[in-house]
Residue frames relative to the residue before (quaternion, step in Angstrom):
aa qw qx qy qz dx dy dz
M 1.0000 0.0000 0.0000 0.0000 0.00 0.00 0.00
G 0.8198 0.2633 -0.1875 0.4726 3.52 -1.06 0.74
N 0.6225 0.5493 -0.3461 0.4371 3.60 1.22 0.13
G 0.6667 -0.4748 0.3060 0.4862 3.60 1.12 0.49
T 0.7099 -0.4119 0.3251 0.4697 3.54 -1.25 -0.32
S 0.6422 -0.5345 0.3737 0.4028 3.56 -1.21 0.42
I 0.6576 0.4928 -0.3223 0.4699 3.62 0.97 -0.74
G 0.6213 0.5374 -0.3359 0.4609 3.58 1.12 -0.63
R 0.6388 0.5022 -0.3263 0.4829 3.59 1.06 -0.72
V 0.6418 0.5200 -0.3278 0.4586 3.58 0.97 -0.78
R 0.7252 0.4203 -0.2390 0.4902 3.59 0.88 -0.88
G 0.4408 -0.6972 0.4633 0.3241 3.58 1.16 -0.27
L 0.4829 0.6853 -0.4158 0.3525 3.57 1.16 0.55
G 0.3639 0.7387 -0.4966 0.2743 3.57 1.15 0.43
S 0.7357 -0.3990 0.3035 0.4554 3.53 -1.30 -0.12
S 0.3282 -0.7423 0.5489 0.2000 3.57 -0.98 0.80
Q 0.4290 -0.7479 0.4149 0.2907 3.60 1.33 0.03
H 0.5777 0.5934 -0.3856 0.4067 3.62 1.13 0.48
G 0.5224 0.6748 -0.4060 0.3270 3.60 1.17 -0.33
A 0.6736 0.4927 -0.3088 0.4563 3.58 0.90 -0.87
H 0.6316 0.5298 -0.3319 0.4585 3.59 1.00 -0.76
H 0.6546 0.5044 -0.3045 0.4736 3.58 0.93 -0.91
W 0.6519 0.5208 -0.3058 0.4585 3.57 0.94 -0.91
L 0.6688 0.4941 -0.2969 0.4695 3.59 0.95 -0.88
L 0.6324 0.5251 -0.3353 0.4604 3.60 0.97 -0.80
Q 0.6565 0.5080 -0.3163 0.4591 3.55 0.95 -0.85
R 0.6648 0.4915 -0.3064 0.4717 3.60 0.98 -0.76
F 0.6480 0.5145 -0.3201 0.4614 3.60 1.00 -0.79
T 0.6697 0.4719 -0.3125 0.4807 3.59 0.93 -0.80
A 0.6154 0.5307 -0.3546 0.4625 3.61 1.07 -0.63
A 0.6555 0.4930 -0.3100 0.4807 3.60 0.96 -0.84
G 0.6489 0.5126 -0.3163 0.4649 3.58 0.97 -0.81
N 0.6414 0.5151 -0.3207 0.4694 3.57 0.99 -0.82
L 0.6539 0.5157 -0.3173 0.4536 3.58 0.95 -0.84
L 0.7016 0.4646 -0.2785 0.4630 3.60 0.80 -0.98
L 0.6797 0.4720 -0.2964 0.4768 3.59 0.89 -0.89
G 0.6401 0.5320 -0.3262 0.4482 3.57 0.99 -0.81
L 0.6586 0.4934 -0.3121 0.4748 3.59 0.93 -0.84
Y 0.6398 0.5199 -0.3299 0.4600 3.58 0.95 -0.84
I 0.6779 0.4970 -0.2959 0.4536 3.58 0.86 -0.97
V 0.6562 0.5063 -0.3208 0.4584 3.60 0.91 -0.85
F 0.6983 0.4606 -0.2906 0.4645 3.62 0.83 -0.92
A 0.6427 0.5020 -0.3271 0.4775 3.60 1.01 -0.73
F 0.6330 0.5342 -0.3153 0.4631 3.56 1.07 -0.78
L 0.6859 0.4889 -0.2842 0.4580 3.58 0.95 -0.85
M 0.6200 0.5504 -0.3426 0.4418 3.60 1.20 -0.34
L 0.4932 0.6637 -0.4310 0.3614 3.61 1.25 -0.12
P 0.5676 -0.6209 0.4146 0.3470 3.60 -1.08 0.63
N 0.7742 -0.0941 0.0525 0.6237 3.59 1.10 -0.67
F 0.4625 -0.6997 0.4835 0.2506 3.54 -1.27 0.20
S 0.2698 0.7565 -0.5455 0.2395 3.57 0.99 0.78
Y 0.6756 -0.5205 0.3420 0.3946 3.55 -1.22 0.49
P 0.6761 0.4853 -0.3374 0.4400 3.66 0.76 -0.79
V 0.6507 0.5091 -0.3241 0.4608 3.59 0.98 -0.77
I 0.6626 0.4949 -0.3048 0.4725 3.60 0.91 -0.91
A 0.6711 0.4973 -0.3049 0.4575 3.59 0.89 -0.89
A 0.6450 0.4948 -0.3247 0.4834 3.59 1.01 -0.72
W 0.6259 0.5344 -0.3265 0.4649 3.59 1.05 -0.76
V 0.6747 0.4935 -0.2901 0.4659 3.57 0.92 -0.94
S 0.6887 0.5089 -0.2960 0.4231 3.59 1.00 -0.73
S 0.5126 0.5984 -0.4567 0.4131 3.62 1.19 0.00
P 0.6110 -0.6193 0.3437 0.3536 3.62 -0.94 0.82
V 0.6646 0.5094 -0.3221 0.4417 3.60 0.87 -0.88
Q 0.6811 0.4791 -0.2926 0.4701 3.59 0.89 -0.91
A 0.6482 0.5224 -0.3237 0.4497 3.59 0.97 -0.83
I 0.6546 0.4935 -0.3156 0.4779 3.59 0.97 -0.81
A 0.6500 0.5116 -0.3224 0.4603 3.60 0.92 -0.86
L 0.6760 0.4798 -0.2983 0.4731 3.60 0.91 -0.85
G 0.6376 0.5221 -0.3308 0.4598 3.60 1.01 -0.75
L 0.6561 0.4948 -0.3023 0.4831 3.58 0.96 -0.84
F 0.6353 0.5310 -0.3254 0.4567 3.57 1.04 -0.76
V 0.6400 0.5160 -0.3239 0.4682 3.59 0.97 -0.82
I 0.6801 0.4870 -0.2920 0.4637 3.59 0.84 -0.97
S 0.6873 0.4914 -0.2846 0.4529 3.58 0.85 -0.97
T 0.6495 0.5246 -0.3218 0.4465 3.58 0.98 -0.79
F 0.6992 0.4488 -0.2831 0.4791 3.59 0.85 -0.88
W 0.6140 0.5306 -0.3477 0.4696 3.59 1.08 -0.64
H 0.6541 0.5087 -0.3017 0.4716 3.58 0.97 -0.88
A 0.6456 0.5129 -0.3168 0.4687 3.58 0.97 -0.85
R 0.6548 0.5144 -0.3166 0.4543 3.57 0.94 -0.84
L 0.6564 0.5103 -0.3137 0.4586 3.58 0.96 -0.85
G 0.6821 0.4901 -0.2909 0.4582 3.58 0.93 -0.87
L 0.6881 0.4670 -0.2888 0.4743 3.56 0.94 -0.83
Q 0.5646 0.5785 -0.3866 0.4440 3.59 1.16 -0.49
V 0.6405 0.5170 -0.3240 0.4664 3.59 0.97 -0.80
V 0.6397 0.5205 -0.3243 0.4633 3.59 0.98 -0.84
V 0.6599 0.5004 -0.3082 0.4681 3.58 0.91 -0.91
E 0.6762 0.4960 -0.3009 0.4541 3.59 0.87 -0.90
D 0.6866 0.4905 -0.2864 0.4539 3.58 1.05 -0.71
Y 0.8259 0.3059 -0.1186 0.4586 3.59 0.88 -0.88
I 0.6968 0.3654 -0.2876 0.5461 3.62 1.17 -0.12
H 0.1703 -0.8518 0.4939 0.0373 3.56 -0.47 1.22
E 0.6274 0.5229 -0.3560 0.4541 3.60 1.09 -0.47
A 0.5311 -0.6775 0.4107 0.3005 3.56 -0.84 1.02
G 0.6737 0.5014 -0.3038 0.4500 3.59 0.89 -0.86
S 0.6647 0.4887 -0.2981 0.4801 3.56 0.95 -0.86
K 0.6394 0.5263 -0.3270 0.4551 3.57 0.97 -0.83
F 0.6457 0.5149 -0.3193 0.4647 3.58 0.98 -0.84
A 0.6739 0.5003 -0.3019 0.4522 3.60 0.88 -0.93
V 0.6741 0.4856 -0.3009 0.4682 3.59 0.91 -0.89
M 0.6541 0.4979 -0.3223 0.4693 3.60 0.98 -0.76
L 0.6129 0.5388 -0.3467 0.4624 3.58 1.08 -0.67
V 0.6702 0.4830 -0.2906 0.4828 3.58 0.91 -0.93
L 0.6365 0.5320 -0.3212 0.4567 3.58 0.99 -0.83
N 0.6748 0.4862 -0.2976 0.4686 3.60 0.86 -0.92
L 0.6630 0.4976 -0.3093 0.4661 3.58 0.93 -0.85
A 0.6595 0.5081 -0.3132 0.4570 3.60 0.94 -0.84
C 0.6702 0.4828 -0.3052 0.4739 3.60 0.92 -0.83
F 0.6474 0.5050 -0.3206 0.4722 3.57 0.98 -0.80
A 0.6637 0.5000 -0.3048 0.4654 3.59 0.94 -0.87
G 0.6521 0.5182 -0.3160 0.4543 3.60 0.97 -0.80
A 0.6703 0.4811 -0.2962 0.4812 3.57 0.95 -0.88
A 0.6462 0.5141 -0.3224 0.4628 3.59 0.97 -0.82
A 0.6528 0.5035 -0.3163 0.4693 3.60 0.95 -0.83
G 0.6515 0.5182 -0.3155 0.4556 3.58 0.92 -0.86
L 0.6818 0.4699 -0.2878 0.4812 3.58 0.94 -0.86
F 0.6152 0.5422 -0.3468 0.4553 3.58 1.05 -0.72
F 0.6846 0.4753 -0.2883 0.4714 3.59 0.86 -0.92
L 0.6208 0.5282 -0.3369 0.4712 3.58 1.07 -0.69
I 0.6600 0.4931 -0.3066 0.4766 3.59 0.92 -0.87
A 0.6288 0.5330 -0.3362 0.4556 3.58 1.01 -0.78
L 0.6599 0.4942 -0.3069 0.4756 3.60 0.97 -0.80
V 0.6486 0.5152 -0.3211 0.4592 3.58 0.97 -0.83
V 0.6681 0.4873 -0.3078 0.4706 3.58 0.90 -0.89
Q 0.6551 0.5008 -0.3083 0.4743 3.57 0.96 -0.83
G 0.6850 0.4952 -0.2861 0.4514 3.59 0.96 -0.85
T 0.6877 0.4683 -0.2932 0.4710 3.57 1.05 -0.64
S 0.5238 0.6354 -0.4258 0.3750 3.57 1.21 -0.13
G 0.5641 -0.6424 0.3621 0.3715 3.58 1.25 -0.21
E 0.5754 0.6047 -0.3910 0.3877 3.59 1.10 -0.49
I 0.6979 0.4538 -0.2778 0.4794 3.56 0.85 -0.93
A 0.6335 0.5260 -0.3424 0.4524 3.60 0.97 -0.77
A 0.6551 0.4998 -0.3154 0.4706 3.57 0.98 -0.81
A 0.6549 0.4993 -0.3116 0.4741 3.58 0.98 -0.82
A 0.6432 0.5217 -0.3278 0.4547 3.60 1.02 -0.76
S 0.6743 0.4717 -0.3112 0.4753 3.58 0.92 -0.83
Q 0.6233 0.5236 -0.3396 0.4712 3.60 1.06 -0.70
D 0.6440 0.5137 -0.3151 0.4712 3.58 1.02 -0.82
A 0.6484 0.5097 -0.3196 0.4666 3.61 0.99 -0.79
V 0.6354 0.5164 -0.3310 0.4690 3.60 1.02 -0.77
Q 0.6435 0.5175 -0.3235 0.4620 3.59 0.97 -0.81
Q 0.6531 0.5010 -0.3200 0.4692 3.58 0.95 -0.80
L 0.6337 0.5266 -0.3296 0.4610 3.57 0.99 -0.79
M 0.6586 0.5037 -0.3056 0.4681 3.57 0.96 -0.87
Q 0.6440 0.5048 -0.3275 0.4724 3.60 0.97 -0.77
G 0.6466 0.5206 -0.3163 0.4591 3.56 1.00 -0.79
M 0.6486 0.5085 -0.3139 0.4714 3.56 1.03 -0.77
Q 0.6551 0.5071 -0.3178 0.4612 3.59 0.98 -0.79
Q 0.7044 0.4562 -0.2709 0.4715 3.58 0.96 -0.80
G 0.7763 0.3723 -0.1811 0.4754 3.55 0.93 -0.91
G 0.4795 -0.6937 0.4302 0.3221 3.60 1.18 -0.19
G 0.8063 -0.1493 0.0686 0.5682 3.62 1.10 0.51
F 0.7191 -0.3913 0.3094 0.4838 3.53 -1.28 -0.31
């Protein structure tokens, strides 16, 4: 009981018990992408300006770096899960399916690795102090311009 039709059990075409897990993973990564994306957008919009030193200093803070790293991983994982379904649905030859899945896995892994590498490079550069000093100098200049235009605080 519960194993599909009798002919399906004989042919071995019953459920492989992996569809629900894949579906749940895709939903969890989508929820994670939504929450992390909203956090990143709102945190980004709270910055005083969008100059390179300010953005780099923002990225180099631990909370932002972790959020961005998780976002990169979750986004590529979600893309891989979604594209896997497309490949499984539309490519029927076993050899072609294997080759496309290999390329898909390598591309997603390479994209996530590149994103994390660039994030780490920004964090290391930002923690060296040069960007933080430039960001604070840029903020002081903006404050001074605001005071000159507005006549004070």
